[in-house]
C-alpha positions as CSV (number, residue, x, y, z in Angstrom):
1,M,-75.1,80.2,19.1
2,R,-78.2,81.1,21.0
3,L,-79.0,84.3,19.0
4,K,-78.1,82.5,15.7
5,I,-81.1,80.1,16.4
6,V,-83.4,83.0,17.2
7,N,-82.1,85.0,14.2
8,S,-82.7,82.0,11.9
9,I,-86.3,81.6,13.1
10,V,-87.1,85.2,12.7
11,S,-85.3,85.7,9.4
12,K,-86.7,82.5,7.9
13,H,-90.3,83.1,8.9
14,F,-90.7,86.8,9.7
15,S,-88.4,88.4,7.1
16,S,-85.7,89.7,9.4
17,S,-82.4,90.9,7.9
18,K,-80.7,91.6,11.3
19,T,-77.7,89.6,12.5
20,F,-76.4,89.9,16.1
21,V,-73.1,89.1,17.7
22,M,-72.6,86.9,20.7
23,A,-71.0,88.0,23.9
24,P,-67.4,87.0,24.5
25,E,-66.5,84.0,26.6
26,R,-65.8,84.2,30.3
27,C,-63.2,86.8,31.2
28,A,-60.6,87.0,34.0
29,T,-60.1,90.7,34.9
30,A,-62.7,92.9,36.5
31,K,-62.5,95.3,33.6
32,D,-63.1,92.4,31.2
33,L,-66.1,91.3,33.3
34,L,-67.6,94.8,32.9
35,K,-67.2,94.6,29.2
36,K,-68.8,91.2,29.1
37,F,-71.7,92.6,31.2
38,Y,-72.3,95.4,28.7
39,H,-72.2,92.8,25.9
40,L,-74.8,90.7,27.7
41,Q,-77.0,93.8,28.1
42,E,-76.6,94.5,24.4
43,E,-77.6,90.9,23.7
44,R,-80.7,91.4,25.8
45,V,-81.7,94.5,23.8
46,Q,-81.1,92.6,20.5
47,T,-83.2,89.6,21.8
48,Y,-86.0,92.0,22.7
49,A,-85.8,93.4,19.2
50,L,-86.0,90.0,17.6
51,F,-88.9,89.0,19.9
52,E,-90.8,92.1,18.9
53,E,-90.1,91.5,15.2
54,G,-91.3,87.9,15.5
55,F,-94.4,89.0,17.4
56,Q,-95.2,91.6,14.7
57,G,-94.9,88.8,12.1
58,Y,-97.2,86.7,14.1
59,L,-99.8,89.4,14.4
60,K,-99.6,90.0,10.6
61,G,-100.9,86.4,10.2
62,K,-104.3,87.3,11.5
63,P,-106.8,85.6,11.3
64,N,-104.6,82.5,10.6
65,Y,-102.0,83.0,13.3
66,N,-99.0,80.6,13.0
67,F,-99.0,79.8,16.7
68,P,-96.7,76.7,16.5
69,L,-94.0,78.8,14.9
70,F,-94.5,81.7,17.4
71,R,-94.4,79.2,20.3
72,Q,-91.1,77.9,18.9
73,L,-89.8,81.5,18.8
74,V,-91.0,82.2,22.4
75,H,-89.2,79.0,23.4
76,E,-85.9,80.1,21.8
77,I,-86.2,83.6,23.2
78,T,-86.8,82.2,26.7
79,E,-83.8,80.0,26.4
80,T,-81.7,83.0,25.2
81,F,-82.8,85.1,28.2
82,Q,-82.2,82.2,30.6
83,K,-78.6,81.8,29.2
84,I,-78.0,85.5,29.4
85,S,-79.2,85.5,33.0
86,Q,-77.0,82.5,33.9
87,D,-74.0,84.3,32.4
88,V,-74.8,87.5,34.3
89,I,-75.1,85.5,37.6
90,V,-71.6,83.9,37.0
91,L,-70.2,87.3,36.1
92,K,-71.7,88.9,39.2
93,K,-70.3,86.2,41.4
94,D,-66.8,86.6,39.9
95,L,-67.0,90.4,40.4
96,A,-68.0,89.9,44.1
97,E,-65.9,86.9,45.1
98,I,-62.8,87.2,43.0
99,H,-62.5,91.0,42.5
100,Q,-64.3,92.2,45.7
101,Q,-66.5,94.5,43.6
102,N,-69.6,94.1,45.8
103,L,-71.2,97.4,44.9
104,L,-71.0,96.4,41.2
105,A,-72.5,93.0,42.0
106,D,-75.3,94.8,43.9
107,C,-76.0,97.0,40.8
108,I,-76.2,93.9,38.7
109,D,-78.7,92.3,41.1
110,N,-80.9,95.4,40.7
111,I,-80.6,95.3,37.0
112,Q,-81.4,91.5,36.9
113,Q,-84.6,92.0,38.9
114,Q,-85.7,94.8,36.6
115,E,-84.9,92.7,33.5
116,K,-87.0,89.8,35.0
117,D,-89.9,92.3,35.5
118,K,-89.4,93.7,32.0
119,L,-89.7,90.3,30.4
120,E,-92.9,89.5,32.3
121,V,-94.5,92.8,31.3
122,V,-93.4,92.4,27.7
123,A,-95.1,89.0,27.5
124,Q,-98.3,90.4,29.2
125,L,-98.2,93.4,26.8
126,Q,-98.0,91.1,23.8
127,L,-101.0,89.1,25.0
128,L,-102.9,92.3,25.4
129,R,-101.9,93.6,22.0
130,Q,-103.2,90.5,20.4
131,K,-106.5,90.9,22.4
132,V,-106.8,94.5,21.0
133,Q,-106.3,93.2,17.5
134,D,-108.8,90.3,17.9
135,F,-111.4,92.0,20.1
136,P,-110.9,95.8,20.0
137,N,-112.6,97.6,22.8
138,D,-111.8,100.5,25.2
139,E,-111.0,98.2,28.1
140,H,-108.3,96.4,26.2
141,H,-106.8,99.6,24.9
142,E,-106.6,101.0,28.4
143,E,-104.9,97.9,29.6
144,V,-102.3,98.2,26.8
145,K,-101.7,101.8,27.8
146,E,-101.2,100.8,31.5
147,K,-98.7,98.1,30.5
148,K,-96.8,100.5,28.3
149,V,-96.5,102.9,31.2
150,R,-95.3,100.1,33.4
151,L,-92.8,99.0,30.8
152,Q,-91.5,102.6,30.5
153,Q,-91.0,102.7,34.3
154,I,-89.1,99.5,34.2
155,N,-86.9,100.7,31.3
156,N,-86.2,103.9,33.3
157,N,-85.3,101.8,36.3
158,I,-82.9,99.8,34.2
159,C,-81.3,102.9,32.9
160,S,-80.9,104.3,36.4
161,H,-79.3,101.1,37.6
162,M,-77.0,101.1,34.6
163,E,-76.0,104.6,35.4
164,D,-75.2,103.5,39.0
165,F,-73.2,100.6,37.6
166,K,-71.3,102.9,35.3
167,Y,-70.5,105.2,38.2
168,E,-69.4,102.4,40.4
169,A,-67.2,101.0,37.6
170,E,-65.4,104.2,36.9
171,D,-62.4,103.3,39.1
172,L,-61.7,100.2,37.2
173,Y,-61.2,102.2,34.0
174,H,-58.5,104.5,35.5
């Protein structure tokens, strides 16, 4: 449901043709919880793609930005990320408490922290990108470069933690 709302905003107002699938409901086995976690990570990636697409549509409106519509999109995106995070917290708790998979739960904690940092940097980067568009100067361009480097570092950290997660999860697939 949550991505359907975001999809409808982006497709209706920013010409998107993408449709995304929701993660499955709460699962019982550790293996099912792993699958759900991967689905939630995919949902995060898809939500970032919609966020970027909506932001691009917003920037194209210069000089008459449709801020109320973009604010609505940001609200929906924020709610989607909050719900994903809540689902991941429940999943992590189940892995640790029900299935005694504490190392996997720790990996999820690391990923969650990096995802939080990523969302903050993406929002900061969007603000900077609009500044560059509205008031182009070398200082703003340099700030954008720095934020892009920071975002790449965070993405690398997420990949590294996902590799750790995959390694720790191997026993559950055998």
